[in-house]
C-alpha positions as CSV (number, residue, x, y, z in Angstrom):
1,M,-18.5,18.0,19.8
2,N,-17.5,14.5,20.5
3,Q,-14.0,14.0,19.1
4,A,-15.0,10.7,17.6
5,R,-17.6,12.2,15.7
6,H,-15.2,14.7,13.9
7,P,-14.7,14.1,10.1
8,T,-11.3,12.6,9.4
9,L,-8.7,14.5,7.8
10,L,-5.5,12.9,6.5
11,L,-2.6,15.5,6.6
12,V,0.6,14.8,4.7
13,D,3.6,17.0,5.1
14,D,7.2,16.1,5.8
15,D,7.8,19.6,7.7
16,P,7.2,18.8,11.3
17,L,6.6,22.4,12.2
18,I,3.7,22.8,9.7
19,S,2.4,19.2,10.4
20,D,2.4,20.0,14.3
21,T,0.9,23.4,13.8
22,L,-1.9,22.4,11.4
23,S,-2.7,19.3,13.6
24,F,-3.3,21.5,16.6
25,V,-5.2,24.4,14.8
26,L,-7.4,21.9,12.7
27,G,-7.6,19.2,15.6
28,K,-10.5,21.3,17.1
29,D,-12.7,20.4,14.2
30,F,-11.3,17.4,12.6
31,D,-9.8,14.0,13.8
32,V,-6.4,14.6,12.2
33,V,-4.3,11.7,10.9
34,A,-0.7,12.9,10.2
35,A,1.7,11.4,7.9
36,E,5.1,12.6,6.4
37,S,5.4,10.4,3.2
38,R,3.6,8.6,0.7
39,A,4.8,5.2,2.2
40,Q,3.7,6.1,5.7
41,V,0.2,6.9,4.4
42,K,-0.1,3.6,3.0
43,S,1.0,2.0,6.2
44,I,-1.4,4.0,8.1
45,L,-4.4,3.5,5.9
46,T,-4.0,-0.3,5.7
47,Q,-4.7,-0.2,9.6
48,R,-7.8,1.7,9.2
49,D,-11.3,0.4,8.7
50,E,-12.5,3.3,6.4
51,P,-10.3,5.7,4.6
52,P,-10.4,9.5,5.7
53,Q,-13.1,11.8,4.1
54,L,-10.6,14.5,3.5
55,A,-6.8,14.9,2.9
56,L,-4.7,17.8,2.9
57,V,-1.5,17.1,1.0
58,D,2.1,18.6,0.4
59,L,3.4,17.9,-3.0
60,G,7.1,17.9,-2.2
61,L,7.4,14.9,-0.2
62,P,10.3,12.3,0.4
63,P,12.2,10.9,-1.2
64,Q,12.3,14.0,-3.5
65,P,11.0,16.9,-1.4
66,H,11.7,19.7,-4.0
67,R,9.7,17.9,-6.8
68,P,6.2,17.3,-7.0
69,D,5.9,13.7,-8.3
70,E,5.4,11.8,-5.1
71,G,2.6,14.4,-4.1
72,F,1.1,13.6,-7.7
73,A,1.3,10.0,-7.0
74,L,-0.2,10.1,-3.7
75,I,-3.4,12.0,-5.0
76,A,-3.9,9.1,-7.5
77,D,-3.5,6.5,-4.5
78,L,-5.8,8.2,-2.3
79,L,-8.4,8.5,-5.1
80,G,-7.8,5.0,-6.1
81,L,-8.5,3.8,-2.5
82,S,-11.5,6.2,-2.0
83,P,-13.0,8.0,-5.0
84,S,-15.3,10.2,-2.9
85,M,-12.3,11.5,-0.8
86,K,-11.9,15.2,-1.2
87,I,-8.3,16.4,-1.5
88,V,-7.0,19.8,-0.9
89,V,-3.2,20.4,-2.0
90,L,-1.2,22.8,0.3
91,S,2.1,23.4,-1.2
92,G,5.2,25.5,-1.4
93,Q,5.5,24.5,-4.9
94,S,2.9,26.9,-6.0
95,D,3.5,27.5,-9.8
96,E,0.5,27.3,-12.1
97,A,1.6,24.1,-13.9
98,N,1.8,22.2,-10.6
99,A,-1.7,23.6,-9.6
100,R,-3.2,22.6,-12.8
101,H,-1.7,19.1,-12.7
102,A,-3.1,18.4,-9.2
103,R,-6.4,19.5,-10.1
104,A,-6.5,17.5,-13.2
105,L,-5.5,14.5,-11.4
106,G,-8.4,15.0,-9.0
107,A,-7.7,17.4,-6.2
108,I,-10.6,19.8,-5.5
109,D,-8.2,22.7,-4.9
110,F,-4.7,24.0,-4.6
111,V,-3.7,26.4,-1.9
112,A,-0.1,27.9,-1.8
113,K,2.0,28.0,1.5
114,P,1.6,29.9,3.9
115,C,-2.1,29.7,4.3
116,E,-4.4,31.3,6.8
117,P,-6.0,28.4,9.0
118,D,-9.5,30.0,8.7
119,R,-9.2,29.6,4.9
120,L,-8.2,26.0,5.2
121,K,-11.1,25.3,7.4
122,S,-13.4,27.0,5.1
123,L,-12.2,24.8,2.1
124,L,-12.4,21.6,4.2
125,F,-15.9,22.3,5.5
126,N,-17.0,23.1,1.9
127,A,-15.5,19.9,0.6
128,L,-17.5,18.1,3.2
129,M,-20.6,19.8,2.0
130,I,-19.9,18.7,-1.5
131,Q,-19.0,15.3,-0.5
132,D,-22.4,14.9,1.5
133,A,-24.4,16.2,-1.5
134,E,-22.6,13.7,-4.0
135,K,-23.3,10.9,-1.4
136,S,-26.9,11.7,-1.5
137,A,-27.1,11.8,-5.3
138,D,-25.3,8.5,-5.6
139,R,-27.9,6.9,-3.2
140,A,-30.5,7.7,-5.8
141,P,-31.6,4.3,-7.1
142,A,-30.6,3.7,-10.9
143,T,-33.6,2.6,-12.9
144,P,-33.6,0.9,-16.4
145,K,-34.9,4.0,-17.8
146,D,-32.1,6.1,-16.0
147,P,-29.0,4.0,-15.1
148,G,-27.4,7.3,-14.0
149,I,-25.2,7.7,-17.0
150,V,-25.2,11.3,-18.4
151,G,-24.8,12.2,-22.0
152,E,-26.6,11.7,-25.3
153,S,-23.8,10.6,-27.6
154,A,-23.8,7.3,-29.3
155,A,-21.2,6.0,-27.0
156,M,-23.2,6.9,-23.9
157,D,-26.3,5.3,-25.6
158,K,-24.3,2.1,-26.0
159,L,-23.0,2.4,-22.6
160,R,-26.6,2.5,-20.9
161,Q,-27.7,-0.3,-23.3
162,Q,-25.0,-2.6,-22.2
163,I,-25.6,-1.8,-18.4
164,R,-29.2,-2.7,-18.8
165,Q,-28.3,-5.9,-20.8
166,Y,-25.6,-7.2,-18.4
167,A,-27.0,-6.1,-15.0
168,G,-29.4,-9.1,-14.6
169,S,-26.8,-11.7,-15.3
170,P,-24.8,-13.5,-12.8
171,F,-21.7,-13.7,-14.8
172,P,-18.7,-11.3,-14.4
173,V,-18.3,-7.9,-16.2
174,L,-14.9,-6.5,-17.2
175,I,-15.1,-2.6,-17.3
176,E,-12.4,-1.0,-19.3
177,G,-11.4,2.7,-19.4
178,E,-9.0,5.4,-18.3
179,S,-8.9,6.7,-14.7
180,G,-11.5,9.2,-14.1
181,S,-13.9,7.9,-16.9
182,G,-16.6,6.7,-14.7
183,K,-15.8,3.1,-14.4
184,E,-17.1,3.2,-10.6
185,K,-20.3,4.6,-11.7
186,V,-20.7,2.0,-14.3
187,A,-20.1,-0.7,-11.8
188,A,-22.6,0.7,-9.1
189,S,-25.3,1.1,-11.9
190,L,-24.7,-2.7,-12.7
191,H,-25.4,-3.5,-9.1
192,Q,-28.3,-1.3,-8.6
193,L,-30.1,-2.6,-11.9
194,S,-29.5,-6.2,-10.9
195,P,-31.6,-8.5,-8.8
196,R,-28.8,-8.2,-6.1
197,A,-29.6,-4.4,-5.6
198,A,-30.6,-5.1,-2.0
199,K,-27.6,-7.1,-1.3
200,P,-24.2,-5.6,-0.2
201,Y,-22.1,-3.8,-2.7
202,L,-18.5,-3.8,-1.7
203,A,-15.5,-2.2,-3.7
204,L,-11.6,-2.7,-3.6
205,N,-9.0,-0.9,-5.6
206,C,-6.3,-3.5,-6.1
207,A,-3.9,-0.5,-6.9
208,A,-4.3,1.1,-3.8
209,I,-3.5,-1.5,-1.3
210,S,-0.3,-3.2,-0.4
211,P,0.0,-6.6,-2.4
212,T,0.6,-8.4,1.0
213,L,-2.6,-7.3,2.2
214,V,-4.9,-8.1,-0.9
215,E,-5.3,-11.8,-0.1
216,P,-6.4,-11.2,3.7
217,T,-8.6,-8.4,2.4
218,L,-10.5,-10.4,-0.2
219,F,-10.5,-13.8,1.6
220,G,-10.3,-12.8,5.3
221,Y,-7.9,-14.6,7.7
222,A,-7.9,-16.6,10.9
223,K,-6.6,-15.6,14.3
224,G,-2.6,-15.7,14.3
225,A,-2.5,-16.2,10.5
226,F,0.1,-13.2,10.5
227,T,1.7,-10.7,12.7
228,G,-1.4,-8.4,13.9
229,A,-4.0,-10.8,13.3
230,N,-5.2,-10.8,16.8
231,N,-8.7,-11.7,15.7
232,A,-10.3,-13.8,12.8
233,R,-11.8,-11.6,10.1
234,A,-14.1,-12.1,7.1
235,G,-13.0,-11.0,3.9
236,Y,-14.8,-9.1,1.1
237,F,-16.0,-12.3,-0.5
238,E,-17.8,-13.3,2.8
239,E,-19.1,-9.8,3.4
240,A,-20.5,-9.4,0.1
241,E,-22.6,-12.4,0.6
242,T,-24.9,-12.8,-2.6
243,G,-24.2,-9.2,-3.6
244,T,-21.6,-7.5,-5.9
245,L,-17.9,-7.3,-5.2
246,F,-16.2,-4.6,-7.4
247,L,-12.6,-5.2,-8.0
248,D,-11.1,-1.8,-9.6
249,E,-7.7,-1.8,-11.2
250,I,-7.7,-5.7,-11.5
251,G,-4.5,-5.4,-13.7
252,E,-2.6,-4.6,-10.6
253,L,-3.6,-7.9,-8.8
254,P,-0.4,-10.0,-7.9
255,L,0.0,-13.1,-10.3
256,E,0.0,-15.4,-7.3
257,L,-3.5,-14.1,-6.3
258,Q,-4.9,-14.3,-9.9
259,A,-5.0,-18.1,-9.5
260,K,-7.0,-17.9,-6.3
261,L,-9.4,-15.3,-7.8
262,L,-9.8,-17.6,-10.9
263,R,-10.7,-20.4,-8.3
264,V,-13.6,-18.4,-6.8
265,L,-14.9,-17.6,-10.3
266,E,-14.9,-21.2,-11.4
267,N,-16.6,-22.7,-8.4
268,G,-17.0,-20.1,-5.7
269,E,-14.4,-21.7,-3.5
270,Y,-11.7,-19.9,-1.3
271,Q,-10.1,-20.1,1.9
272,R,-9.3,-17.4,4.7
273,V,-5.4,-16.9,5.0
274,G,-4.4,-19.3,7.8
275,E,-7.3,-21.8,7.4
276,T,-7.6,-25.1,5.5
277,Q,-11.3,-25.6,5.4
278,P,-13.1,-24.3,2.1
279,R,-15.6,-21.4,2.2
280,F,-18.0,-20.5,-0.7
281,S,-19.0,-17.4,-2.3
282,N,-22.1,-16.6,-4.3
283,A,-21.1,-12.8,-4.8
284,R,-21.0,-11.4,-8.5
285,V,-17.8,-10.2,-9.5
286,V,-17.4,-6.9,-11.5
287,A,-13.8,-5.8,-12.4
288,A,-12.4,-2.8,-13.9
289,T,-8.9,-1.7,-15.4
290,N,-7.2,1.2,-17.2
291,R,-4.6,-1.3,-18.7
292,D,-4.8,-3.3,-21.8
293,L,-5.1,-6.8,-20.3
294,R,-4.4,-8.4,-23.6
295,S,-1.0,-6.7,-23.7
296,E,-0.4,-7.8,-20.0
297,I,-1.2,-11.4,-20.9
298,K,1.5,-11.1,-23.7
299,A,4.1,-9.8,-21.2
300,G,3.2,-12.5,-18.8
301,R,1.6,-10.3,-16.0
302,F,-1.8,-11.5,-16.3
303,R,-3.3,-14.8,-16.8
304,A,-5.2,-15.5,-19.8
305,D,-7.6,-17.8,-18.1
306,L,-8.5,-15.3,-15.6
307,Y,-9.0,-12.6,-18.3
308,H,-11.5,-15.0,-20.2
309,R,-13.4,-15.5,-17.0
310,L,-13.6,-12.0,-16.1
311,S,-14.6,-10.7,-19.7
312,V,-17.7,-12.9,-20.1
313,F,-19.3,-9.5,-20.6
314,T,-16.9,-6.3,-21.4
315,I,-17.9,-2.8,-21.1
316,N,-15.7,-0.1,-22.6
317,V,-16.1,3.5,-21.1
318,P,-14.9,6.1,-23.5
319,P,-12.6,8.9,-22.5
320,L,-14.1,12.3,-22.2
321,R,-12.1,13.8,-25.0
322,E,-14.0,11.3,-27.6
323,M,-17.5,12.3,-26.3
324,G,-18.1,15.5,-28.3
325,E,-21.2,17.7,-27.2
326,D,-21.5,15.3,-24.1
327,K,-18.9,17.5,-22.4
328,I,-21.5,20.2,-22.4
329,K,-24.1,18.0,-21.2
330,L,-22.0,16.9,-18.2
331,L,-21.0,20.5,-17.5
332,E,-24.8,21.6,-17.3
333,H,-25.4,18.6,-15.2
334,F,-22.7,19.2,-12.7
335,R,-23.0,22.9,-12.6
336,D,-26.8,22.8,-12.0
337,F,-26.3,20.2,-9.2
338,Y,-23.5,22.1,-7.3
339,A,-25.2,25.6,-7.8
340,R,-28.4,24.0,-6.4
341,E,-26.7,22.4,-3.5
342,A,-24.9,25.7,-2.7
343,R,-28.0,27.6,-3.2
344,V,-26.3,30.0,-5.6
345,E,-27.2,30.9,-9.2
346,P,-25.0,28.9,-11.8
347,F,-22.3,30.5,-13.6
348,Q,-22.3,30.9,-17.6
349,F,-19.8,30.5,-20.2
350,D,-19.0,33.5,-22.8
351,A,-18.7,32.3,-26.4
352,R,-14.9,31.8,-26.3
353,A,-14.9,30.0,-23.0
354,Q,-17.5,27.8,-24.5
355,R,-15.1,26.9,-27.5
356,L,-12.2,26.4,-25.1
357,W,-14.4,23.7,-23.1
358,E,-15.2,22.2,-26.1
359,D,-11.8,21.9,-27.5
360,Y,-10.2,20.8,-24.3
361,H,-9.0,17.2,-24.0
362,F,-9.7,16.6,-20.3
363,P,-6.9,14.1,-19.3
364,G,-8.5,13.7,-16.0
365,N,-11.8,12.8,-17.6
366,V,-15.2,13.1,-15.8
367,R,-13.5,13.6,-12.4
368,E,-11.6,16.4,-13.8
369,L,-14.6,18.0,-15.3
370,R,-16.6,17.7,-12.2
371,N,-13.8,19.5,-10.0
372,I,-13.5,22.2,-12.4
373,T,-17.3,22.8,-12.3
374,I,-17.1,22.9,-8.4
375,R,-14.3,25.6,-8.5
376,L,-16.1,27.6,-11.0
377,T,-19.4,27.4,-9.2
378,T,-17.4,28.5,-6.0
379,K,-15.8,31.4,-7.7
380,Y,-18.2,32.8,-10.1
381,A,-21.7,31.8,-9.0
382,G,-24.2,33.7,-11.1
383,L,-21.6,35.3,-13.4
384,P,-20.4,35.0,-16.8
385,V,-17.0,33.1,-17.0
386,S,-14.4,34.4,-19.7
387,A,-11.9,32.2,-21.5
388,E,-9.1,33.6,-19.5
389,Q,-10.8,32.7,-16.2
390,L,-11.5,29.1,-17.5
391,E,-8.2,28.6,-18.9
392,A,-6.6,29.2,-15.2
393,E,-8.6,26.0,-14.1
394,L,-7.4,23.8,-17.1
395,D,-4.3,21.7,-17.6
396,T,-3.7,23.2,-21.2
397,D,0.0,22.7,-21.0
398,L,-0.4,18.9,-21.0
399,A,-0.5,17.3,-24.3
400,F,-2.2,13.8,-24.7
401,P,-0.6,12.0,-27.7
402,Q,-1.9,8.9,-28.7
403,E,1.7,7.4,-28.8
404,I,5.1,8.4,-27.6
405,P,7.2,9.1,-30.7
406,L,10.7,7.4,-31.1
407,P,13.5,9.9,-31.0
408,G,14.3,9.4,-34.8
409,D,15.0,6.6,-37.2
410,A,17.9,4.3,-36.8
411,R,20.3,6.2,-39.0
412,S,19.7,9.4,-37.2
413,L,20.4,7.7,-33.8
414,I,23.4,6.3,-35.3
415,D,24.7,9.7,-36.4
416,T,23.6,11.3,-33.0
417,A,25.6,8.7,-31.2
418,R,28.8,9.2,-33.3
419,K,28.8,12.9,-32.7
420,Q,28.6,12.3,-29.0
421,L,31.3,9.8,-29.0
422,Q,33.4,12.0,-31.1
423,T,32.9,15.2,-29.0
424,L,32.4,14.0,-25.4
425,A,35.7,13.3,-23.8
426,N,34.2,11.3,-20.8
427,F,31.3,9.5,-22.3
428,N,29.5,7.0,-20.3
429,L,27.1,4.6,-22.0
430,D,25.5,3.6,-18.7
431,A,25.0,7.3,-17.6
432,T,23.6,8.3,-21.1
433,L,21.0,5.4,-21.1
434,R,20.0,6.2,-17.8
435,Q,19.4,9.9,-18.8
436,W,17.2,8.6,-21.7
437,E,15.2,6.2,-19.5
438,K,14.8,8.9,-16.8
439,A,13.4,11.3,-19.3
440,Y,10.9,8.9,-20.6
441,V,9.8,8.0,-17.0
442,E,9.3,11.7,-16.3
443,A,7.6,12.2,-19.6
444,A,5.0,9.5,-18.8
445,L,4.6,10.6,-15.3
446,N,3.8,14.1,-16.4
447,M,1.3,12.9,-19.2
448,T,-0.6,10.7,-16.3
449,H,-0.2,13.5,-13.5
450,G,2.1,11.0,-11.4
451,N,-0.5,7.9,-12.0
452,L,1.9,5.0,-11.8
453,S,-0.3,2.6,-13.4
454,Q,-1.0,4.6,-16.3
455,A,2.6,5.7,-16.9
456,A,3.7,2.1,-16.5
457,K,1.3,1.0,-19.3
458,I,2.6,3.8,-21.6
459,L,6.2,2.7,-21.1
460,G,5.4,-0.9,-21.6
461,I,6.7,-2.0,-17.9
462,N,4.9,-3.1,-14.9
463,R,4.1,-0.8,-12.1
464,T,6.3,-2.4,-9.6
465,T,9.4,-2.0,-12.0
466,L,8.5,1.6,-12.7
467,Y,8.4,2.3,-9.0
468,S,11.7,0.4,-8.3
469,R,13.5,2.6,-11.1
470,M,11.9,5.9,-9.6
471,Q,13.4,4.9,-6.3
472,T,16.9,4.5,-7.7
473,Y,16.4,8.1,-9.5
474,G,15.5,9.6,-6.1
475,S,19.1,8.2,-4.8
476,D,21.2,9.9,-7.6
């Protein structure tokens, strides 16, 4: 087979022996792109026209190779860049909690080191088969009668109604909802039901690309505009023509670029980086966010005028935990689809497993539900699934509180502080505050499976501040 036609596999491991061995073994069937850290992955991906189809990711990555935080964050990064990417975690940190977190975040499977190469190949080829089936299903056109949104709850009926209502408009739409809730599906349905359906549909995740690359990606650049710009290149606004441009995680757009996006929304005008002459776009902008942009405006991180331009129409995608019996409808939909694609009989839940499924909070929303269904189809095709077997696939250790409680009222805090000052001989206020801060950061990262954007939102700080503080913890 021609090497250039091999599916692309991103291999991320900081152990050179493992990386070299797997690159050699898997290189016969895959175009392997190797990296040893999350930062290196970002650098590599910015130089590629298309994201890899597959990723094989170690959890314990620099700067903290004995902790899974960077690996969890990388999974979120990769799925933000390409929601269709299939990620297999290969890790020496093989405790069950890490496996559950990785799966809830969006990895399709978790494999403990060491692993036989043939098993890895089988998992990766199976992932490709699943990916191809999903792409074929996604290409099925949405219709006004069936916008492609599964569920019979009142929330899903409202969602379908809004999609039908807003699809034909030329004005922007802002889609709000948690990661994994299906915002990308809503955006695609808006395009497919619009008069622009035959025109291009382009998507950019603002959180999954370096801030310095957002402007040239959106607006294009002239030859010589910056180091590496060897040729002029069109941006997404130009390539979208009169189609739809979907900007995911719009809350991560740098402030200086928000003004330039506002200008495009107001009069269609923009400039390539390194050019002075204006260009014009007639693309429709659909944006999505998992942040509360109203809070971001109050914090000075998002422009109020841009928010009002983007939110001419607003669609809120509910989290799966609020969708009641739609959890079962989605289960049946994905179970039957993947069983049919794999040409096997679907699995069935026993009564206790069914109750466990209905009570589970699904922190990873629809994406997590889909991946659980894939694994159950692979393991238990045509068989009954018990509550114990199902629980092994769920992240049941992760709570999802509506808010983080304070550690007590003012009086109890003062009493605690007094006791520490009286009993600790070498008390250090900076060190103590740092411990508290680090604990809250780790709690937020645990709750969000390492998703920096969601963790920053919970903590009430911006994403770059959170990342900066995590870097300092790593140097302790």
